[in-house]
CHARMM-style PDB file with segment names, atoms N, HN, CA, C and O in Angstrom:
ATOM      1  N   MET     1      -2.156 -34.301 -37.677  1.00  0.00      PROA
ATOM      2  CA  MET     1      -2.811 -33.001 -37.828  1.00  0.00      PROA
ATOM      3  C   MET     1      -2.902 -32.290 -36.482  1.00  0.00      PROA
ATOM      4  O   MET     1      -2.653 -31.088 -36.391  1.00  0.00      PROA
ATOM      5  N   SER     2      -3.256 -33.031 -35.443  1.00  0.00      PROA
ATOM      6  HN  SER     2      -3.458 -34.008 -35.517  1.00  0.00      PROA
ATOM      7  CA  SER     2      -3.358 -32.396 -34.129  1.00  0.00      PROA
ATOM      8  C   SER     2      -1.979 -31.965 -33.635  1.00  0.00      PROA
ATOM      9  O   SER     2      -1.854 -30.969 -32.922  1.00  0.00      PROA
ATOM     10  N   ILE     3      -0.942 -32.720 -34.015  1.00  0.00      PROA
ATOM     11  HN  ILE     3      -1.044 -33.529 -34.594  1.00  0.00      PROA
ATOM     12  CA  ILE     3       0.409 -32.332 -33.616  1.00  0.00      PROA
ATOM     13  C   ILE     3       0.797 -31.026 -34.302  1.00  0.00      PROA
ATOM     14  O   ILE     3       1.428 -30.167 -33.687  1.00  0.00      PROA
ATOM     15  N   MET     4       0.427 -30.872 -35.565  1.00  0.00      PROA
ATOM     16  HN  MET     4      -0.085 -31.570 -36.065  1.00  0.00      PROA
ATOM     17  CA  MET     4       0.730 -29.629 -36.276  1.00  0.00      PROA
ATOM     18  C   MET     4      -0.020 -28.458 -35.647  1.00  0.00      PROA
ATOM     19  O   MET     4       0.530 -27.366 -35.511  1.00  0.00      PROA
ATOM     20  N   ASN     5      -1.276 -28.689 -35.264  1.00  0.00      PROA
ATOM     21  HN  ASN     5      -1.723 -29.577 -35.374  1.00  0.00      PROA
ATOM     22  CA  ASN     5      -2.043 -27.626 -34.611  1.00  0.00      PROA
ATOM     23  C   ASN     5      -1.390 -27.242 -33.286  1.00  0.00      PROA
ATOM     24  O   ASN     5      -1.296 -26.060 -32.953  1.00  0.00      PROA
ATOM     25  N   LEU     6      -0.941 -28.242 -32.536  1.00  0.00      PROA
ATOM     26  HN  LEU     6      -1.017 -29.202 -32.806  1.00  0.00      PROA
ATOM     27  CA  LEU     6      -0.298 -27.968 -31.252  1.00  0.00      PROA
ATOM     28  C   LEU     6       0.985 -27.178 -31.455  1.00  0.00      PROA
ATOM     29  O   LEU     6       1.269 -26.246 -30.703  1.00  0.00      PROA
ATOM     30  N   LEU     7       1.762 -27.545 -32.472  1.00  0.00      PROA
ATOM     31  HN  LEU     7       1.532 -28.302 -33.083  1.00  0.00      PROA
ATOM     32  CA  LEU     7       3.007 -26.830 -32.742  1.00  0.00      PROA
ATOM     33  C   LEU     7       2.740 -25.393 -33.163  1.00  0.00      PROA
ATOM     34  O   LEU     7       3.444 -24.477 -32.738  1.00  0.00      PROA
ATOM     35  N   SER     8       1.731 -25.196 -33.991  1.00  0.00      PROA
ATOM     36  HN  SER     8       1.159 -25.940 -34.335  1.00  0.00      PROA
ATOM     37  CA  SER     8       1.437 -23.832 -34.442  1.00  0.00      PROA
ATOM     38  C   SER     8       0.935 -22.978 -33.280  1.00  0.00      PROA
ATOM     39  O   SER     8       1.296 -21.807 -33.167  1.00  0.00      PROA
ATOM     40  N   ILE     9       0.104 -23.562 -32.417  1.00  0.00      PROA
ATOM     41  HN  ILE     9      -0.189 -24.513 -32.509  1.00  0.00      PROA
ATOM     42  CA  ILE     9      -0.386 -22.820 -31.251  1.00  0.00      PROA
ATOM     43  C   ILE     9       0.780 -22.475 -30.326  1.00  0.00      PROA
ATOM     44  O   ILE     9       0.852 -21.368 -29.793  1.00  0.00      PROA
ATOM     45  N   THR    10       1.690 -23.428 -30.139  1.00  0.00      PROA
ATOM     46  HN  THR    10       1.631 -24.328 -30.572  1.00  0.00      PROA
ATOM     47  CA  THR    10       2.852 -23.178 -29.290  1.00  0.00      PROA
ATOM     48  C   THR    10       3.723 -22.076 -29.877  1.00  0.00      PROA
ATOM     49  O   THR    10       4.209 -21.207 -29.152  1.00  0.00      PROA
ATOM     50  N   LEU    11       3.919 -22.114 -31.194  1.00  0.00      PROA
ATOM     51  HN  LEU    11       3.524 -22.820 -31.783  1.00  0.00      PROA
ATOM     52  CA  LEU    11       4.737 -21.097 -31.853  1.00  0.00      PROA
ATOM     53  C   LEU    11       4.109 -19.717 -31.712  1.00  0.00      PROA
ATOM     54  O   LEU    11       4.804 -18.742 -31.427  1.00  0.00      PROA
ATOM     55  N   ILE    12       2.800 -19.633 -31.910  1.00  0.00      PROA
ATOM     56  HN  ILE    12       2.236 -20.425 -32.142  1.00  0.00      PROA
ATOM     57  CA  ILE    12       2.102 -18.351 -31.766  1.00  0.00      PROA
ATOM     58  C   ILE    12       2.215 -17.854 -30.326  1.00  0.00      PROA
ATOM     59  O   ILE    12       2.430 -16.664 -30.094  1.00  0.00      PROA
ATOM     60  N   ALA    13       2.069 -18.761 -29.360  1.00  0.00      PROA
ATOM     61  HN  ALA    13       1.895 -19.728 -29.549  1.00  0.00      PROA
ATOM     62  CA  ALA    13       2.165 -18.360 -27.957  1.00  0.00      PROA
ATOM     63  C   ALA    13       3.571 -17.854 -27.634  1.00  0.00      PROA
ATOM     64  O   ALA    13       3.724 -16.884 -26.891  1.00  0.00      PROA
ATOM     65  N   LEU    14       4.598 -18.505 -28.188  1.00  0.00      PROA
ATOM     66  HN  LEU    14       4.473 -19.293 -28.792  1.00  0.00      PROA
ATOM     67  CA  LEU    14       5.967 -18.059 -27.949  1.00  0.00      PROA
ATOM     68  C   LEU    14       6.203 -16.678 -28.550  1.00  0.00      PROA
ATOM     69  O   LEU    14       6.844 -15.830 -27.930  1.00  0.00      PROA
ATOM     70  N   ILE    15       5.681 -16.451 -29.763  1.00  0.00      PROA
ATOM     71  HN  ILE    15       5.160 -17.141 -30.267  1.00  0.00      PROA
ATOM     72  CA  ILE    15       5.858 -15.150 -30.417  1.00  0.00      PROA
ATOM     73  C   ILE    15       5.146 -14.061 -29.616  1.00  0.00      PROA
ATOM     74  O   ILE    15       5.698 -12.982 -29.402  1.00  0.00      PROA
ATOM     75  N   LEU    16       3.918 -14.347 -29.175  1.00  0.00      PROA
ATOM     76  HN  LEU    16       3.470 -15.224 -29.349  1.00  0.00      PROA
ATOM     77  CA  LEU    16       3.175 -13.356 -28.391  1.00  0.00      PROA
ATOM     78  C   LEU    16       3.878 -13.087 -27.061  1.00  0.00      PROA
ATOM     79  O   LEU    16       3.950 -11.944 -26.609  1.00  0.00      PROA
ATOM     80  N   GLY    17       4.390 -14.137 -26.444  1.00  0.00      PROA
ATOM     81  HN  GLY    17       4.331 -15.066 -26.811  1.00  0.00      PROA
ATOM     82  CA  GLY    17       5.094 -13.963 -25.177  1.00  0.00      PROA
ATOM     83  C   GLY    17       6.357 -13.129 -25.343  1.00  0.00      PROA
ATOM     84  O   GLY    17       6.656 -12.270 -24.513  1.00  0.00      PROA
ATOM     85  N   ALA    18       7.104 -13.387 -26.428  1.00  0.00      PROA
ATOM     86  HN  ALA    18       6.862 -14.084 -27.102  1.00  0.00      PROA
ATOM     87  CA  ALA    18       8.319 -12.610 -26.681  1.00  0.00      PROA
ATOM     88  C   ALA    18       7.980 -11.151 -26.955  1.00  0.00      PROA
ATOM     89  O   ALA    18       8.673 -10.250 -26.482  1.00  0.00      PROA
ATOM     90  N   ALA    19       6.916 -10.916 -27.719  1.00  0.00      PROA
ATOM     91  HN  ALA    19       6.353 -11.648 -28.104  1.00  0.00      PROA
ATOM     92  CA  ALA    19       6.512  -9.537 -28.018  1.00  0.00      PROA
ATOM     93  C   ALA    19       6.075  -8.824 -26.743  1.00  0.00      PROA
ATOM     94  O   ALA    19       6.392  -7.651 -26.544  1.00  0.00      PROA
ATOM     95  N   LEU    20       5.349  -9.529 -25.880  1.00  0.00      PROA
ATOM     96  HN  LEU    20       5.091 -10.482 -26.041  1.00  0.00      PROA
ATOM     97  CA  LEU    20       4.897  -8.925 -24.625  1.00  0.00      PROA
ATOM     98  C   LEU    20       6.088  -8.610 -23.720  1.00  0.00      PROA
ATOM     99  O   LEU    20       6.145  -7.540 -23.116  1.00  0.00      PROA
ATOM    100  N   ALA    21       7.039  -9.544 -23.628  1.00  0.00      PROA
ATOM    101  HN  ALA    21       6.992 -10.414 -24.118  1.00  0.00      PROA
ATOM    102  CA  ALA    21       8.218  -9.313 -22.795  1.00  0.00      PROA
ATOM    103  C   ALA    21       9.032  -8.138 -23.326  1.00  0.00      PROA
ATOM    104  O   ALA    21       9.530  -7.320 -22.552  1.00  0.00      PROA
ATOM    105  N   LEU    22       9.165  -8.056 -24.650  1.00  0.00      PROA
ATOM    106  HN  LEU    22       8.760  -8.720 -25.279  1.00  0.00      PROA
ATOM    107  CA  LEU    22       9.907  -6.941 -25.244  1.00  0.00      PROA
ATOM    108  C   LEU    22       9.206  -5.621 -24.959  1.00  0.00      PROA
ATOM    109  O   LEU    22       9.848  -4.628 -24.618  1.00  0.00      PROA
ATOM    110  N   PHE    23       7.874  -5.617 -25.102  1.00  0.00      PROA
ATOM    111  HN  PHE    23       7.352  -6.424 -25.379  1.00  0.00      PROA
ATOM    112  CA  PHE    23       7.104  -4.394 -24.855  1.00  0.00      PROA
ATOM    113  C   PHE    23       7.246  -3.949 -23.401  1.00  0.00      PROA
ATOM    114  O   PHE    23       7.462  -2.769 -23.126  1.00  0.00      PROA
ATOM    115  N   LEU    24       7.124  -4.902 -22.470  1.00  0.00      PROA
ATOM    116  HN  LEU    24       6.949  -5.861 -22.693  1.00  0.00      PROA
ATOM    117  CA  LEU    24       7.230  -4.550 -21.054  1.00  0.00      PROA
ATOM    118  C   LEU    24       8.638  -4.081 -20.717  1.00  0.00      PROA
ATOM    119  O   LEU    24       8.814  -3.159 -19.920  1.00  0.00      PROA
ATOM    120  N   GLY    25       9.645  -4.714 -21.324  1.00  0.00      PROA
ATOM    121  HN  GLY    25       9.502  -5.462 -21.971  1.00  0.00      PROA
ATOM    122  CA  GLY    25      11.020  -4.311 -21.065  1.00  0.00      PROA
ATOM    123  C   GLY    25      11.296  -2.905 -21.560  1.00  0.00      PROA
ATOM    124  O   GLY    25      11.923  -2.109 -20.861  1.00  0.00      PROA
ATOM    125  N   VAL    26      10.831  -2.595 -22.764  1.00  0.00      PROA
ATOM    126  HN  VAL    26      10.321  -3.242 -23.332  1.00  0.00      PROA
ATOM    127  CA  VAL    26      11.038  -1.250 -23.310  1.00  0.00      PROA
ATOM    128  C   VAL    26      10.289  -0.225 -22.470  1.00  0.00      PROA
ATOM    129  O   VAL    26      10.795   0.868 -22.214  1.00  0.00      PROA
ATOM    130  N   ARG    27       9.077  -0.583 -22.042  1.00  0.00      PROA
ATOM    131  HN  ARG    27       8.666  -1.471 -22.250  1.00  0.00      PROA
ATOM    132  CA  ARG    27       8.286   0.364 -21.251  1.00  0.00      PROA
ATOM    133  C   ARG    27       8.943   0.617 -19.893  1.00  0.00      PROA
ATOM    134  O   ARG    27       8.941   1.749 -19.408  1.00  0.00      PROA
ATOM    135  N   SER    28       9.502  -0.423 -19.278  1.00  0.00      PROA
ATOM    136  HN  SER    28       9.503  -1.342 -19.672  1.00  0.00      PROA
ATOM    137  CA  SER    28      10.135  -0.234 -17.974  1.00  0.00      PROA
ATOM    138  C   SER    28      11.415   0.586 -18.118  1.00  0.00      PROA
ATOM    139  O   SER    28      11.712   1.418 -17.260  1.00  0.00      PROA
ATOM    140  N   VAL    29      12.169   0.365 -19.183  1.00  0.00      PROA
ATOM    141  HN  VAL    29      11.927  -0.310 -19.880  1.00  0.00      PROA
ATOM    142  CA  VAL    29      13.380   1.163 -19.408  1.00  0.00      PROA
ATOM    143  C   VAL    29      13.009   2.621 -19.643  1.00  0.00      PROA
ATOM    144  O   VAL    29      13.684   3.523 -19.148  1.00  0.00      PROA
ATOM    145  N   ALA    30      11.930   2.855 -20.402  1.00  0.00      PROA
ATOM    146  HN  ALA    30      11.381   2.122 -20.805  1.00  0.00      PROA
ATOM    147  CA  ALA    30      11.490   4.228 -20.656  1.00  0.00      PROA
ATOM    148  C   ALA    30      11.023   4.885 -19.356  1.00  0.00      PROA
ATOM    149  O   ALA    30      11.275   6.069 -19.131  1.00  0.00      PROA
ATOM    150  N   ALA    31      10.344   4.119 -18.504  1.00  0.00      PROA
ATOM    151  HN  ALA    31      10.139   3.158 -18.687  1.00  0.00      PROA
ATOM    152  CA  ALA    31       9.869   4.676 -17.240  1.00  0.00      PROA
ATOM    153  C   ALA    31      11.051   5.022 -16.334  1.00  0.00      PROA
ATOM    154  O   ALA    31      11.038   6.059 -15.671  1.00  0.00      PROA
ATOM    155  N   GLN    32      12.064   4.168 -16.302  1.00  0.00      PROA
ATOM    156  HN  GLN    32      12.075   3.326 -16.840  1.00  0.00      PROA
ATOM    157  CA  GLN    32      13.242   4.451 -15.484  1.00  0.00      PROA
ATOM    158  C   GLN    32      13.980   5.672 -16.020  1.00  0.00      PROA
ATOM    159  O   GLN    32      14.468   6.495 -15.245  1.00  0.00      PROA
ATOM    160  N   ALA    33      14.063   5.791 -17.345  1.00  0.00      PROA
ATOM    161  HN  ALA    33      13.666   5.122 -17.974  1.00  0.00      PROA
ATOM    162  CA  ALA    33      14.778   6.916 -17.940  1.00  0.00      PROA
ATOM    163  C   ALA    33      14.047   8.223 -17.655  1.00  0.00      PROA
ATOM    164  O   ALA    33      14.686   9.248 -17.418  1.00  0.00      PROA
ATOM    165  N   SER    34      12.717   8.198 -17.675  1.00  0.00      PROA
ATOM    166  HN  SER    34      12.198   7.365 -17.867  1.00  0.00      PROA
ATOM    167  CA  SER    34      11.965   9.428 -17.440  1.00  0.00      PROA
ATOM    168  C   SER    34      11.977   9.805 -15.958  1.00  0.00      PROA
ATOM    169  O   SER    34      11.929  10.987 -15.618  1.00  0.00      PROA
ATOM    170  N   SER    35      12.041   8.804 -15.075  1.00  0.00      PROA
ATOM    171  HN  SER    35      12.080   7.843 -15.352  1.00  0.00      PROA
ATOM    172  CA  SER    35      12.029   9.107 -13.646  1.00  0.00      PROA
ATOM    173  C   SER    35      13.421   9.485 -13.148  1.00  0.00      PROA
ATOM    174  O   SER    35      13.547  10.239 -12.182  1.00  0.00      PROA
ATOM    175  N   ALA    36      14.467   8.972 -13.796  1.00  0.00      PROA
ATOM    176  HN  ALA    36      14.364   8.360 -14.580  1.00  0.00      PROA
ATOM    177  CA  ALA    36      15.840   9.277 -13.390  1.00  0.00      PROA
ATOM    178  C   ALA    36      16.645   9.656 -14.634  1.00  0.00      PROA
ATOM    179  O   ALA    36      17.209   8.780 -15.290  1.00  0.00      PROA
ATOM    180  N   PRO    37      16.705  10.941 -14.966  1.00  0.00      PROA
ATOM    181  CA  PRO    37      17.409  11.341 -16.203  1.00  0.00      PROA
ATOM    182  C   PRO    37      18.881  10.954 -16.200  1.00  0.00      PROA
ATOM    183  O   PRO    37      19.450  10.700 -17.262  1.00  0.00      PROA
ATOM    184  N   LEU    38      19.510  10.903 -15.025  1.00  0.00      PROA
ATOM    185  HN  LEU    38      19.048  11.109 -14.162  1.00  0.00      PROA
ATOM    186  CA  LEU    38      20.928  10.563 -14.975  1.00  0.00      PROA
ATOM    187  C   LEU    38      21.166   9.098 -15.312  1.00  0.00      PROA
ATOM    188  O   LEU    38      22.277   8.723 -15.685  1.00  0.00      PROA
ATOM    189  N   ALA    39      20.129   8.260 -15.186  1.00  0.00      PROA
ATOM    190  HN  ALA    39      19.225   8.564 -14.883  1.00  0.00      PROA
ATOM    191  CA  ALA    39      20.284   6.836 -15.465  1.00  0.00      PROA
ATOM    192  C   ALA    39      20.040   6.515 -16.931  1.00  0.00      PROA
ATOM    193  O   ALA    39      20.228   5.373 -17.350  1.00  0.00      PROA
ATOM    194  N   ALA    40      19.623   7.507 -17.721  1.00  0.00      PROA
ATOM    195  HN  ALA    40      19.470   8.434 -17.381  1.00  0.00      PROA
ATOM    196  CA  ALA    40      19.307   7.239 -19.126  1.00  0.00      PROA
ATOM    197  C   ALA    40      20.518   6.731 -19.909  1.00  0.00      PROA
ATOM    198  O   ALA    40      20.375   5.760 -20.652  1.00  0.00      PROA
ATOM    199  N   PRO    41      21.713   7.342 -19.780  1.00  0.00      PROA
ATOM    200  CA  PRO    41      22.853   6.791 -20.538  1.00  0.00      PROA
ATOM    201  C   PRO    41      23.178   5.357 -20.134  1.00  0.00      PROA
ATOM    202  O   PRO    41      23.599   4.557 -20.970  1.00  0.00      PROA
ATOM    203  N   GLN    42      22.985   5.029 -18.862  1.00  0.00      PROA
ATOM    204  HN  GLN    42      22.642   5.678 -18.184  1.00  0.00      PROA
ATOM    205  CA  GLN    42      23.252   3.658 -18.422  1.00  0.00      PROA
ATOM    206  C   GLN    42      22.234   2.700 -19.028  1.00  0.00      PROA
ATOM    207  O   GLN    42      22.579   1.583 -19.414  1.00  0.00      PROA
ATOM    208  N   ALA    43      20.970   3.142 -19.110  1.00  0.00      PROA
ATOM    209  HN  ALA    43      20.690   4.050 -18.797  1.00  0.00      PROA
ATOM    210  CA  ALA    43      19.946   2.285 -19.693  1.00  0.00      PROA
ATOM    211  C   ALA    43      20.216   2.077 -21.172  1.00  0.00      PROA
ATOM    212  O   ALA    43      20.026   0.976 -21.690  1.00  0.00      PROA
ATOM    213  N   ILE    44      20.659   3.124 -21.857  1.00  0.00      PROA
ATOM    214  HN  ILE    44      20.814   4.018 -21.436  1.00  0.00      PROA
ATOM    215  CA  ILE    44      20.965   2.992 -23.285  1.00  0.00      PROA
ATOM    216  C   ILE    44      22.178   2.082 -23.466  1.00  0.00      PROA
ATOM    217  O   ILE    44      22.207   1.264 -24.385  1.00  0.00      PROA
ATOM    218  N   ALA    45      23.180   2.221 -22.594  1.00  0.00      PROA
ATOM    219  HN  ALA    45      23.156   2.886 -21.848  1.00  0.00      PROA
ATOM    220  CA  ALA    45      24.368   1.380 -22.697  1.00  0.00      PROA
ATOM    221  C   ALA    45      24.022  -0.075 -22.408  1.00  0.00      PROA
ATOM    222  O   ALA    45      24.648  -0.981 -22.959  1.00  0.00      PROA
ATOM    223  N   ALA    46      23.026  -0.309 -21.547  1.00  0.00      PROA
ATOM    224  HN  ALA    46      22.517   0.426 -21.100  1.00  0.00      PROA
ATOM    225  CA  ALA    46      22.633  -1.678 -21.214  1.00  0.00      PROA
ATOM    226  C   ALA    46      21.995  -2.360 -22.410  1.00  0.00      PROA
ATOM    227  O   ALA    46      22.058  -3.583 -22.536  1.00  0.00      PROA
ATOM    228  N   LEU    47      21.370  -1.568 -23.303  1.00  0.00      PROA
ATOM    229  HN  LEU    47      21.318  -0.574 -23.200  1.00  0.00      PROA
ATOM    230  CA  LEU    47      20.752  -2.162 -24.485  1.00  0.00      PROA
ATOM    231  C   LEU    47      21.836  -2.650 -25.423  1.00  0.00      PROA
ATOM    232  OT1 LEU    47      21.535  -3.188 -26.488  1.00  0.00      PROA
TER     233      LEU     47
END
């Protein structure tokens, strides 16, 4: 039972970490695009 709890906590932490990384990545790309309009096509192509 404790192993299942540990696995579920680990899974939730991984999902939250991935969501946070995705959010920060999108926000940084948006910030770069707004600060440098010429870099926007490159940022879109990088996605």
